[in-house]
MMTF fields as JSON, N, C-alpha, C and O atoms, coordinates in Angstrom:
{
  "mmtfVersion": "1.0.0",
  "mmtfProducer": "UNKNOWN",
  "numBonds": 507,
  "numAtoms": 508,
  "numGroups": 127,
  "numChains": 1,
  "numModels": 1,
  "chainsPerModel": [1],
  "groupsPerChain": [127],
  "chainIdList": ["A"],
  "bondAtomList": [4, 2, 8, 6, 12, 10, 16, 14, 20, 18, 24, 22, 28, 26, 32, 30, 36, 34, 40, 38, 44, 42, 48, 46, 52, 50, 56, 54, 60, 58, 64, 62, 68, 66, 72, 70, 76, 74, 80, 78, 84, 82, 88, 86, 92, 90, 96, 94, 100, 98, 104, 102, 108, 106, 112, 110, 116, 114, 120, 118, 124, 122, 128, 126, 132, 130, 136, 134, 140, 138, 144, 142, 148, 146, 152, 150, 156, 154, 160, 158, 164, 162, 168, 166, 172, 170, 176, 174, 180, 178, 184, 182, 188, 186, 192, 190, 196, 194, 200, 198, 204, 202, 208, 206, 212, 210, 216, 214, 220, 218, 224, 222, 228, 226, 232, 230, 236, 234, 240, 238, 244, 242, 248, 246, 252, 250, 256, 254, 260, 258, 264, 262, 268, 266, 272, 270, 276, 274, 280, 278, 284, 282, 288, 286, 292, 290, 296, 294, 300, 298, 304, 302, 308, 306, 312, 310, 316, 314, 320, 318, 324, 322, 328, 326, 332, 330, 336, 334, 340, 338, 344, 342, 348, 346, 352, 350, 356, 354, 360, 358, 364, 362, 368, 366, 372, 370, 376, 374, 380, 378, 384, 382, 388, 386, 392, 390, 396, 394, 400, 398, 404, 402, 408, 406, 412, 410, 416, 414, 420, 418, 424, 422, 428, 426, 432, 430, 436, 434, 440, 438, 444, 442, 448, 446, 452, 450, 456, 454, 460, 458, 464, 462, 468, 466, 472, 470, 476, 474, 480, 478, 484, 482, 488, 486, 492, 490, 496, 494, 500, 498, 504, 502],
  "bondOrderList": [1, 1, 1, 1, 1, 1, 1, 1, 1, 1, 1, 1, 1, 1, 1, 1, 1, 1, 1, 1, 1, 1, 1, 1, 1, 1, 1, 1, 1, 1, 1, 1, 1, 1, 1, 1, 1, 1, 1, 1, 1, 1, 1, 1, 1, 1, 1, 1, 1, 1, 1, 1, 1, 1, 1, 1, 1, 1, 1, 1, 1, 1, 1, 1, 1, 1, 1, 1, 1, 1, 1, 1, 1, 1, 1, 1, 1, 1, 1, 1, 1, 1, 1, 1, 1, 1, 1, 1, 1, 1, 1, 1, 1, 1, 1, 1, 1, 1, 1, 1, 1, 1, 1, 1, 1, 1, 1, 1, 1, 1, 1, 1, 1, 1, 1, 1, 1, 1, 1, 1, 1, 1, 1, 1, 1, 1],
  "groupList": [{"groupName": "MET", "atomNameList": ["N", "CA", "C", "O"], "elementList": ["N", "C", "C", "O"], "formalChargeList": [0, 0, 0, 0], "bondAtomList": [1, 0, 2, 1, 3, 2], "bondOrderList": [1, 1, 2], "singleLetterCode": "M", "chemCompType": "L-PEPTIDE LINKING"}, {"groupName": "ASN", "atomNameList": ["N", "CA", "C", "O"], "elementList": ["N", "C", "C", "O"], "formalChargeList": [0, 0, 0, 0], "bondAtomList": [1, 0, 2, 1, 3, 2], "bondOrderList": [1, 1, 2], "singleLetterCode": "N", "chemCompType": "L-PEPTIDE LINKING"}, {"groupName": "ARG", "atomNameList": ["N", "CA", "C", "O"], "elementList": ["N", "C", "C", "O"], "formalChargeList": [0, 0, 0, 0], "bondAtomList": [1, 0, 2, 1, 3, 2], "bondOrderList": [1, 1, 2], "singleLetterCode": "R", "chemCompType": "L-PEPTIDE LINKING"}, {"groupName": "LEU", "atomNameList": ["N", "CA", "C", "O"], "elementList": ["N", "C", "C", "O"], "formalChargeList": [0, 0, 0, 0], "bondAtomList": [1, 0, 2, 1, 3, 2], "bondOrderList": [1, 1, 2], "singleLetterCode": "L", "chemCompType": "L-PEPTIDE LINKING"}, {"groupName": "THR", "atomNameList": ["N", "CA", "C", "O"], "elementList": ["N", "C", "C", "O"], "formalChargeList": [0, 0, 0, 0], "bondAtomList": [1, 0, 2, 1, 3, 2], "bondOrderList": [1, 1, 2], "singleLetterCode": "T", "chemCompType": "L-PEPTIDE LINKING"}, {"groupName": "ILE", "atomNameList": ["N", "CA", "C", "O"], "elementList": ["N", "C", "C", "O"], "formalChargeList": [0, 0, 0, 0], "bondAtomList": [1, 0, 2, 1, 3, 2], "bondOrderList": [1, 1, 2], "singleLetterCode": "I", "chemCompType": "L-PEPTIDE LINKING"}, {"groupName": "ALA", "atomNameList": ["N", "CA", "C", "O"], "elementList": ["N", "C", "C", "O"], "formalChargeList": [0, 0, 0, 0], "bondAtomList": [1, 0, 2, 1, 3, 2], "bondOrderList": [1, 1, 2], "singleLetterCode": "A", "chemCompType": "L-PEPTIDE LINKING"}, {"groupName": "PHE", "atomNameList": ["N", "CA", "C", "O"], "elementList": ["N", "C", "C", "O"], "formalChargeList": [0, 0, 0, 0], "bondAtomList": [1, 0, 2, 1, 3, 2], "bondOrderList": [1, 1, 2], "singleLetterCode": "F", "chemCompType": "L-PEPTIDE LINKING"}, {"groupName": "GLY", "atomNameList": ["N", "CA", "C", "O"], "elementList": ["N", "C", "C", "O"], "formalChargeList": [0, 0, 0, 0], "bondAtomList": [1, 0, 2, 1, 3, 2], "bondOrderList": [1, 1, 2], "singleLetterCode": "G", "chemCompType": "PEPTIDE LINKING"}, {"groupName": "CYS", "atomNameList": ["N", "CA", "C", "O"], "elementList": ["N", "C", "C", "O"], "formalChargeList": [0, 0, 0, 0], "bondAtomList": [1, 0, 2, 1, 3, 2], "bondOrderList": [1, 1, 2], "singleLetterCode": "C", "chemCompType": "L-PEPTIDE LINKING"}, {"groupName": "ASP", "atomNameList": ["N", "CA", "C", "O"], "elementList": ["N", "C", "C", "O"], "formalChargeList": [0, 0, 0, 0], "bondAtomList": [1, 0, 2, 1, 3, 2], "bondOrderList": [1, 1, 2], "singleLetterCode": "D", "chemCompType": "L-PEPTIDE LINKING"}, {"groupName": "GLU", "atomNameList": ["N", "CA", "C", "O"], "elementList": ["N", "C", "C", "O"], "formalChargeList": [0, 0, 0, 0], "bondAtomList": [1, 0, 2, 1, 3, 2], "bondOrderList": [1, 1, 2], "singleLetterCode": "E", "chemCompType": "L-PEPTIDE LINKING"}, {"groupName": "VAL", "atomNameList": ["N", "CA", "C", "O"], "elementList": ["N", "C", "C", "O"], "formalChargeList": [0, 0, 0, 0], "bondAtomList": [1, 0, 2, 1, 3, 2], "bondOrderList": [1, 1, 2], "singleLetterCode": "V", "chemCompType": "L-PEPTIDE LINKING"}, {"groupName": "PRO", "atomNameList": ["N", "CA", "C", "O"], "elementList": ["N", "C", "C", "O"], "formalChargeList": [0, 0, 0, 0], "bondAtomList": [1, 0, 2, 1, 3, 2], "bondOrderList": [1, 1, 2], "singleLetterCode": "P", "chemCompType": "L-PEPTIDE LINKING"}, {"groupName": "SER", "atomNameList": ["N", "CA", "C", "O"], "elementList": ["N", "C", "C", "O"], "formalChargeList": [0, 0, 0, 0], "bondAtomList": [1, 0, 2, 1, 3, 2], "bondOrderList": [1, 1, 2], "singleLetterCode": "S", "chemCompType": "L-PEPTIDE LINKING"}, {"groupName": "TYR", "atomNameList": ["N", "CA", "C", "O"], "elementList": ["N", "C", "C", "O"], "formalChargeList": [0, 0, 0, 0], "bondAtomList": [1, 0, 2, 1, 3, 2], "bondOrderList": [1, 1, 2], "singleLetterCode": "Y", "chemCompType": "L-PEPTIDE LINKING"}, {"groupName": "HIS", "atomNameList": ["N", "CA", "C", "O"], "elementList": ["N", "C", "C", "O"], "formalChargeList": [0, 0, 0, 0], "bondAtomList": [1, 0, 2, 1, 3, 2], "bondOrderList": [1, 1, 2], "singleLetterCode": "H", "chemCompType": "L-PEPTIDE LINKING"}, {"groupName": "TRP", "atomNameList": ["N", "CA", "C", "O"], "elementList": ["N", "C", "C", "O"], "formalChargeList": [0, 0, 0, 0], "bondAtomList": [1, 0, 2, 1, 3, 2], "bondOrderList": [1, 1, 2], "singleLetterCode": "W", "chemCompType": "L-PEPTIDE LINKING"}, {"groupName": "LYS", "atomNameList": ["N", "CA", "C", "O"], "elementList": ["N", "C", "C", "O"], "formalChargeList": [0, 0, 0, 0], "bondAtomList": [1, 0, 2, 1, 3, 2], "bondOrderList": [1, 1, 2], "singleLetterCode": "K", "chemCompType": "L-PEPTIDE LINKING"}, {"groupName": "GLN", "atomNameList": ["N", "CA", "C", "O"], "elementList": ["N", "C", "C", "O"], "formalChargeList": [0, 0, 0, 0], "bondAtomList": [1, 0, 2, 1, 3, 2], "bondOrderList": [1, 1, 2], "singleLetterCode": "Q", "chemCompType": "L-PEPTIDE LINKING"}],
  "groupTypeList": [0, 1, 2, 3, 4, 5, 3, 3, 6, 6, 7, 4, 7, 6, 7, 8, 6, 9, 4, 7, 10, 1, 11, 11, 11, 12, 7, 13, 3, 11, 11, 8, 11, 12, 8, 9, 12, 4, 4, 10, 0, 14, 15, 3, 4, 10, 12, 12, 13, 5, 3, 10, 4, 1, 9, 15, 12, 9, 16, 8, 10, 11, 1, 7, 14, 4, 7, 8, 14, 1, 5, 16, 3, 11, 8, 15, 10, 1, 3, 0, 10, 17, 12, 10, 1, 8, 2, 7, 7, 8, 6, 5, 1, 16, 10, 6, 8, 7, 14, 13, 0, 13, 18, 1, 6, 8, 19, 3, 10, 19, 9, 10, 5, 10, 19, 5, 18, 14, 17, 5, 10, 6, 8, 6, 3, 1, 1],
  "groupIdList": [1, 2, 3, 4, 5, 6, 7, 8, 9, 10, 11, 12, 13, 14, 15, 16, 17, 18, 19, 20, 21, 22, 23, 24, 25, 26, 27, 28, 29, 30, 31, 32, 33, 34, 35, 36, 37, 38, 39, 40, 41, 42, 43, 44, 45, 46, 47, 48, 49, 50, 51, 52, 53, 54, 55, 56, 57, 58, 59, 60, 61, 62, 63, 64, 65, 66, 67, 68, 69, 70, 71, 72, 73, 74, 75, 76, 77, 78, 79, 80, 81, 82, 83, 84, 85, 86, 87, 88, 89, 90, 91, 92, 93, 94, 95, 96, 97, 98, 99, 100, 101, 102, 103, 104, 105, 106, 107, 108, 109, 110, 111, 112, 113, 114, 115, 116, 117, 118, 119, 120, 121, 122, 123, 124, 125, 126, 127],
  "secStructList": [7, 7, 1, 6, 6, 6, 2, 2, 2, 2, 2, 2, 2, 2, 2, 6, 6, 7, 7, 7, 7, 7, 6, 6, 6, 1, 1, 7, 7, 7, 6, 6, 7, 7, 7, 7, 7, 7, 1, 1, 7, 7, 6, 6, 6, 6, 6, 6, 6, 6, 2, 2, 2, 2, 6, 6, 6, 6, 1, 1, 6, 6, 6, 2, 2, 2, 2, 2, 7, 1, 7, 7, 7, 1, 1, 2, 2, 2, 2, 2, 2, 2, 2, 6, 6, 1, 6, 6, 6, 6, 6, 6, 6, 6, 7, 6, 6, 1, 7, 7, 1, 1, 6, 6, 1, 7, 7, 7, 7, 6, 2, 2, 2, 2, 2, 2, 2, 2, 2, 2, 6, 6, 6, 7, 7, 7, 7],
  "xCoordList": [57.413, 57.962, 58.454, 57.594, 59.458, 60.321, 60.024, 59.836, 60.104, 60.056, 61.08, 60.629, 61.974, 63.577, 63.014, 62.72, 62.939, 62.3, 61.215, 60.969, 60.036, 59.03, 59.785, 59.624, 60.423, 60.688, 61.537, 60.901, 63.143, 62.913, 63.211, 64.064, 61.74, 60.56, 60.046, 60.143, 59.509, 58.571, 59.457, 59.044, 60.97, 62.235, 62.427, 62.773, 62.244, 63.318, 61.891, 61.984, 60.576, 59.416, 59.087, 58.67, 59.452, 59.376, 60.25, 60.114, 61.267, 62.231, 63.024, 63.57, 62.758, 63.008, 62.258, 62.425, 61.492, 60.859, 60.584, 59.705, 61.843, 61.753, 63.51, 64.54, 62.924, 64.272, 63.897, 62.823, 65.171, 65.143, 65.17, 65.845, 64.47, 64.4, 63.062, 62.055, 63.889, 63.695, 62.923, 63.176, 61.349, 59.962, 60.899, 60.241, 62.269, 62.636, 63.251, 63.756, 63.213, 63.776, 62.444, 62.399, 61.472, 60.79, 58.975, 57.917, 59.49, 58.465, 59.057, 58.753, 59.962, 60.966, 59.741, 58.622, 60.272, 59.797, 59.476, 60.069, 58.494, 57.761, 59.031, 59.774, 58.977, 60.031, 59.438, 58.273, 59.891, 59.335, 58.848, 58.481, 58.915, 57.76, 59.131, 60.223, 58.949, 59.663, 59.783, 59.065, 60.415, 59.886, 59.885, 59.65, 60.298, 59.91, 60.771, 61.846, 60.377, 61.212, 61.061, 60.006, 62.162, 61.987, 62.968, 63.302, 63.692, 64.17, 62.911, 61.805, 63.535, 63.005, 61.224, 60.633, 60.491, 59.91, 58.825, 59.396, 57.623, 56.883, 55.51, 54.56, 55.918, 54.614, 52.927, 51.916, 52.988, 51.537, 51.437, 50.277, 52.559, 52.675, 51.779, 50.834, 53.494, 54.24, 53.24, 52.434, 53.589, 53.216, 51.873, 51.637, 50.855, 49.593, 48.387, 47.236, 48.88, 47.984, 48.295, 47.345, 50.161, 49.436, 48.766, 48.481, 48.376, 48.23, 46.725, 45.883, 46.398, 44.757, 44.472, 43.54, 44.661, 44.78, 44.695, 43.739, 45.577, 45.941, 45.444, 44.702, 45.78, 45.293, 44.488, 44.025, 44.599, 42.919, 41.291, 40.239, 41.746, 40.239, 39.985, 39.043, 41.064, 41.15, 40.994, 40.312, 42.969, 43.539, 43.338, 44.329, 41.957, 41.897, 40.659, 40.019, 40.672, 39.828, 38.459, 38.05, 37.732, 36.573, 36.584, 35.551, 37.526, 37.411, 38.318, 38.714, 39.35, 40.932, 40.294, 40.466, 39.469, 38.967, 38.094, 38.45, 37.407, 36.781, 37.614, 37.896, 37.901, 38.715, 40.294, 40.814, 40.767, 42.075, 43.301, 44.513, 42.46, 42.8, 43.713, 44.795, 42.842, 43.146, 44.401, 44.492, 45.146, 46.429, 45.705, 45.265, 45.839, 45.767, 46.604, 47.587, 46.702, 47.736, 47.268, 47.955, 46.046, 45.58, 46.033, 45.894, 46.581, 47.193, 48.655, 48.967, 49.796, 50.762, 51.628, 52.739, 51.044, 51.396, 51.014, 51.788, 49.79, 49.682, 50.303, 50.662, 50.345, 51.426, 52.643, 52.897, 53.183, 55.226, 55.009, 55.877, 53.645, 53.61, 54.342, 55.209, 54.126, 54.286, 55.832, 56.867, 55.922, 56.763, 58.714, 59.749, 58.111, 59.065, 59.345, 60.494, 58.477, 58.926, 59.344, 59.634, 59.258, 60.077, 58.571, 59.038, 57.413, 56.349, 55.05, 54.259, 55.019, 55.288, 55.69, 55.053, 57.245, 57.598, 57.798, 57.67, 58.191, 58.312, 56.623, 56.848, 55.398, 54.249, 54.212, 53.454, 54.556, 54.046, 55.619, 55.793, 56.354, 57.745, 57.391, 58.175, 56.434, 56.444, 58.237, 59.2, 57.84, 59.243, 59.072, 58.12, 60.074, 59.43, 59.173, 60.002, 58.542, 58.157, 56.945, 56.583, 56.324, 55.423, 54.562, 54.782, 53.043, 52.474, 52.152, 51.76, 52.231, 52.08, 50.768, 49.589, 51.316, 49.612, 50.303, 51.393, 48.881, 47.788, 46.89, 47.203, 46.272, 45.959, 44.912, 43.685, 45.407, 44.733, 44.445, 43.522, 45.651, 45.975, 47.335, 48.119, 47.922, 49.37, 49.756, 49.142, 51.142, 51.778, 51.719, 50.566, 52.301, 52.008, 52.954, 53.96, 52.979, 53.783, 54.668, 54.597, 55.981, 57.299, 57.802, 58.445, 57.111, 57.718, 57.065, 57.718, 55.821, 55.161, 55.958, 56.04, 56.784, 57.336, 58.7, 58.558, 59.49, 60.79, 60.334, 61.314, 59.233, 59.455, 58.936, 58.944, 58.459, 57.98, 59.164, 59.69, 59.695, 61.374, 62.007, 62.627, 62.195, 63.08, 62.776, 63.353, 61.323, 60.583, 61.193, 61.657, 61.263, 61.793, 63.019, 63.352, 63.798, 65.201, 65.577, 66.792, 64.823, 65.152, 64.42, 64.499, 63.822, 63.775, 62.055, 61.605, 61.089, 59.583, 59.258, 58.547, 59.879, 59.634, 57.68, 57.03, 57.222, 55.57, 56.025, 56.646, 55.638, 56.136, 54.928, 55.181],
  "yCoordList": [40.684, 41.231, 42.471, 42.896, 43.009, 44.669, 45.292, 44.794, 46.47, 48.23, 47.508, 46.832, 47.605, 47.335, 46.1, 46.391, 45.066, 44.434, 44.498, 43.612, 45.255, 45.981, 47.32, 47.449, 47.926, 49.392, 48.171, 47.627, 47.873, 46.878, 45.813, 45.634, 45.223, 44.436, 45.618, 45.279, 46.958, 47.98, 48.796, 49.496, 48.613, 49.537, 48.633, 49.159, 46.96, 46.095, 45.823, 45.649, 45.883, 46.263, 47.305, 47.162, 48.37, 49.533, 49.302, 48.756, 49.9, 50.136, 48.719, 48.804, 47.406, 46.156, 46.216, 45.137, 47.016, 46.486, 47.312, 47.325, 48.247, 49.662, 48.853, 48.454, 48.969, 48.541, 49.516, 50.062, 49.536, 50.553, 49.695, 50.256, 48.207, 47.598, 48.393, 48.979, 47.928, 48.398, 47.758, 46.556, 48.498, 47.482, 46.622, 45.885, 46.77, 45.528, 44.213, 43.247, 44.185, 43.739, 42.734, 41.504, 43.627, 43.258, 42.611, 42.23, 42.802, 42.293, 42.184, 42.933, 41.124, 40.635, 40.287, 40.096, 40.219, 40.607, 38.613, 38.026, 37.974, 37.008, 36.61, 37.432, 35.54, 35.047, 35.753, 36.084, 36.096, 36.617, 38.125, 38.691, 38.57, 39.59, 40.974, 40.782, 41.964, 43.273, 44.588, 45.486, 44.897, 46.002, 47.298, 47.292, 48.658, 49.839, 50.222, 50.818, 49.966, 50.095, 51.741, 52.373, 52.16, 53.623, 54.144, 55.329, 52.812, 53.537, 53.073, 52.532, 53.456, 54.437, 54.17, 53.135, 55.769, 55.783, 56.524, 57.085, 56.416, 56.675, 57.664, 57.319, 58.716, 59.701, 59.184, 59.791, 58.115, 57.824, 56.319, 55.95, 55.291, 54.355, 54.242, 53.705, 55.64, 55.45, 56.746, 56.58, 57.999, 58.942, 59.46, 60.381, 59.139, 59.299, 58.39, 58.806, 57.059, 56.278, 56.92, 57.378, 57.643, 58.48, 58.868, 58.702, 59.806, 61.571, 60.935, 61.325, 59.822, 59.976, 59.094, 58.626, 58.458, 58.066, 59.286, 59.389, 60.095, 60.963, 62.432, 63.086, 62.849, 64.266, 64.907, 65.971, 64.002, 64.361, 64.747, 65.022, 64.601, 64.438, 66.319, 67.003, 66.637, 68.257, 69.371, 70.263, 67.968, 68.941, 68.392, 68.021, 68.065, 67.771, 68.696, 69.615, 67.819, 68.613, 69.322, 70.418, 68.329, 68.856, 69.695, 70.307, 69.755, 70.589, 71.021, 70.968, 71.605, 72.376, 73.484, 73.756, 74.411, 75.937, 75.696, 76.456, 75.192, 74.473, 74.201, 74.908, 72.761, 72.79, 72.408, 71.675, 72.75, 72.577, 73.881, 73.676, 75.547, 76.093, 76.673, 77.26, 76.265, 76.992, 75.971, 75.917, 75.348, 74.479, 72.73, 71.671, 73.048, 72.39, 71.189, 71.599, 69.818, 68.698, 68.036, 67.616, 68.132, 66.67, 67.624, 68.817, 66.54, 66.846, 67.256, 68.204, 66.457, 66.56, 68.285, 68.384, 69.29, 70.711, 70.748, 70.732, 70.795, 71.473, 70.939, 71.613, 69.803, 69.076, 70.307, 71.251, 70.021, 70.58, 72.317, 72.705, 73.431, 74.216, 74.078, 74.918, 73.232, 73.012, 72.075, 72.725, 71.401, 70.764, 71.067, 70.732, 72.055, 73.018, 73.829, 74.27, 74.247, 75.63, 75.009, 75.757, 73.598, 72.874, 73.417, 72.959, 73.861, 73.277, 72.013, 72.146, 71.369, 70.139, 69.504, 69.354, 68.887, 67.651, 68.328, 67.672, 69.931, 70.112, 69.667, 69.258, 69.77, 69.983, 68.192, 67.85, 67.405, 66.008, 65.397, 64.181, 66.06, 65.323, 66.209, 65.907, 67.347, 67.967, 68.435, 68.067, 69.325, 69.397, 71.135, 71.702, 72.11, 73.275, 74.275, 75.124, 74.629, 76.387, 76.163, 77.121, 74.55, 74.071, 73.431, 72.872, 73.814, 73.769, 72.209, 71.803, 71.503, 69.7, 69.047, 69.4, 68.203, 67.771, 65.761, 65.276, 65.265, 65.951, 66.752, 66.331, 67.386, 68.201, 67.614, 67.514, 67.434, 67.446, 65.189, 64.475, 64.921, 63.708, 63.271, 64.219, 61.993, 61.695, 61.833, 61.905, 61.893, 61.786, 60.939, 60.519, 60.693, 59.633, 58.58, 58.942, 57.316, 56.209, 56.571, 56.838, 56.576, 56.759, 56.064, 56.536, 54.647, 54.592, 55.726, 55.935, 56.347, 56.822, 58.049, 58.359, 59.032, 60.201, 59.143, 59.11, 58.606, 57.83, 57.683, 57.885, 57.418, 57.104, 58.584, 59.046, 59.271, 61.282, 61.319, 61.409, 61.253, 62.149, 62.003, 62.937, 60.166, 59.518, 59.964, 60.046, 60.084, 60.544, 62.313, 62.486, 63.304, 63.918, 64.339, 65.29, 63.646, 63.993, 63.242, 63.091, 62.218, 62.102, 63.148, 63.463, 63.491, 65.018, 64.976, 65.474, 64.417, 64.491, 64.586, 65.487, 63.53, 63.257, 63.226, 62.952, 63.383, 63.13, 61.626, 61.413, 60.597, 59.322, 58.121, 56.972],
  "zCoordList": [60.449, 59.809, 60.681, 61.452, 60.697, 61.211, 59.522, 58.412, 60.034, 59.226, 58.222, 57.297, 58.345, 57.533, 56.427, 55.267, 56.823, 55.228, 54.988, 54.168, 55.311, 54.944, 53.645, 52.432, 54.439, 53.381, 52.236, 51.333, 52.499, 51.77, 50.341, 49.472, 50.832, 50.347, 49.334, 48.155, 49.548, 48.704, 47.807, 46.882, 48.235, 47.386, 46.324, 45.266, 46.333, 45.623, 44.353, 43.138, 45.291, 44.378, 43.172, 42.023, 43.935, 43.174, 42.106, 41.011, 42.738, 41.474, 40.39, 39.29, 41.354, 40.75, 39.477, 38.909, 38.766, 37.826, 36.794, 35.932, 37.146, 36.13, 35.405, 35.948, 33.657, 33.33, 31.977, 31.725, 31.2, 29.891, 28.511, 27.648, 28.02, 26.812, 26.302, 26.701, 24.954, 24.272, 23.328, 23.249, 21.967, 22.022, 20.642, 19.909, 20.409, 19.348, 20.478, 19.906, 21.891, 22.705, 23.059, 23.032, 23.371, 24.135, 23.387, 23.887, 22.048, 21.29, 19.84, 18.911, 19.783, 18.437, 17.752, 18.229, 16.16, 14.887, 15.275, 16.18, 14.388, 14.236, 12.879, 12.342, 12.672, 11.506, 10.298, 10.518, 9.056, 8.295, 8.179, 7.149, 9.265, 9.462, 9.219, 9.753, 8.592, 8.584, 9.496, 9.057, 10.509, 10.753, 9.714, 8.505, 10.772, 9.985, 8.122, 8.07, 7.43, 6.047, 5.894, 5.869, 5.816, 5.267, 4.334, 4.342, 3.09, 1.703, 0.871, 0.846, 0.47, -1.008, -0.931, -1.238, -0.3, 0.234, -1.25, -2.184, -1.218, -2.649, -1.761, -1.059, -2.138, -1.872, -2.175, -1.822, -2.799, -3.439, -2.821, -2.639, -2.432, -1.781, 0.053, 0.632, 0.375, 1.699, 2.483, 3.398, 1.81, 2.448, 2.278, 3.061, 1.449, 1.311, 2.159, 2.292, 2.71, 3.948, 4.638, 5.273, 5.232, 5.932, 6.726, 7.912, 5.36, 5.708, 5.677, 6.486, 4.589, 5.464, 5.996, 5.341, 6.857, 8.182, 9.158, 9.928, 9.124, 10.195, 9.681, 10.414, 8.655, 8.696, 7.313, 6.901, 7.054, 5.973, 6.345, 5.769, 7.475, 8.025, 8.101, 7.701, 8.68, 9.108, 7.668, 7.161, 7.417, 6.249, 5.32, 4.691, 4.769, 3.059, 2.677, 3.187, 1.29, 0.432, 0.953, 0.569, 2.066, 2.21, 3.617, 3.886, 4.401, 6.07, 5.893, 7.057, 5.215, 5.667, 5.997, 7.185, 5.291, 5.606, 6.752, 7.652, 7.004, 8.372, 9.729, 10.696, 9.345, 10.575, 10.441, 11.282, 9.737, 8.928, 9.244, 9.307, 9.453, 9.887, 8.394, 8.359, 7.286, 6.136, 5.458, 4.232, 6.141, 5.905, 4.843, 5.29, 3.886, 2.894, 2.642, 2.023, 2.829, 2.531, 0.975, 0.045, 1.127, 0.269, -1.239, -1.506, -1.969, -2.984, -2.931, -2.211, -3.814, -3.86, -3.829, -3.309, -4.342, -4.623, -3.026, -2.069, -3.035, -1.764, -0.43, 0.536, -0.56, 0.742, 0.475, 1.223, -0.619, -1.169, -0.498, 0.283, -0.909, 0.389, 1.709, 1.952, 2.489, 4.133, 3.396, 3.547, 3.04, 2.982, 2.964, 3.54, 1.69, 1.934, 2.717, 2.725, 3.544, 4.258, 6.08, 7.014, 6.138, 7.303, 7.762, 8.805, 8.004, 8.51, 8.788, 9.722, 8.276, 7.809, 8.791, 9.834, 8.452, 9.555, 10.698, 11.731, 10.829, 12.014, 13.127, 14.266, 12.761, 13.193, 13.139, 14.048, 12.674, 13.167, 13.764, 13.843, 14.033, 14.595, 15.738, 16.637, 16.227, 17.412, 17.863, 18.535, 17.077, 17.201, 17.667, 17.131, 18.77, 19.399, 18.791, 19.12, 18.139, 17.876, 16.575, 15.893, 16.338, 15.803, 16.816, 17.89, 15.811, 16.485, 16.444, 15.35, 17.218, 17.199, 16.271, 16.244, 15.699, 14.444, 15.076, 15.38, 14.972, 14.776, 16.07, 17.184, 16.061, 17.268, 18.63, 18.596, 19.254, 20.181, 20.132, 20.522, 19.521, 19.511, 19.782, 19.822, 20.004, 20.055, 18.975, 17.91, 19.281, 18.565, 16.696, 16.595, 15.712, 15.177, 15.281, 15.891, 14.868, 15.249, 14.46, 13.26, 15.549, 14.94, 13.33, 12.393, 13.589, 12.017, 10.764, 9.741, 10.987, 9.934, 9.509, 8.321, 10.871, 10.756, 10.084, 8.861, 10.368, 10.264, 8.574, 7.857, 7.897, 6.311, 5.918, 4.777, 7.148, 6.102, 5.887, 4.778, 6.929, 6.726, 5.999, 5.49, 5.444, 4.9, 2.556, 1.472, 3.334, 1.725, 1.602, 0.475, 2.281, 2.321, 2.218, 1.511, 2.931, 2.447, 1.797, 1.924, 0.623, -0.986, -1.837, -3.024, -1.004, -2.468, -2.604, -3.636, -1.628, -1.229, -2.921, -3.365, -3.803, -5.286, -5.565, -4.556, -6.315, -6.969, -7.405, -8.447, -6.472, -6.936, -6.876, -7.237]
}
């Protein structure tokens, strides 16, 4: 093979695999499966499980003063202090100017972020 053929083959291999597929096209939902639901979000049913999985280890009742920089998120009233001033969503959404949370971990799943945003946008009710 000559150098031009090798170069063209390498170029095609390197750049031909790059696509901009979205998740829904690559991993379509199975029949009857529902994607990320963001309507009628409930504090107890939808938000608390996300917090329990991702936040309470540092910001829950037992550890907020030791590991959570005195940021207490467990319990509706505690969470609302941070929701009302915008710092909670700014942190979980990794917005500029906010400390990205969870600390030293990847960003929350986009569906979790969208569900929390929907709950906040609907008035952040204690439901």
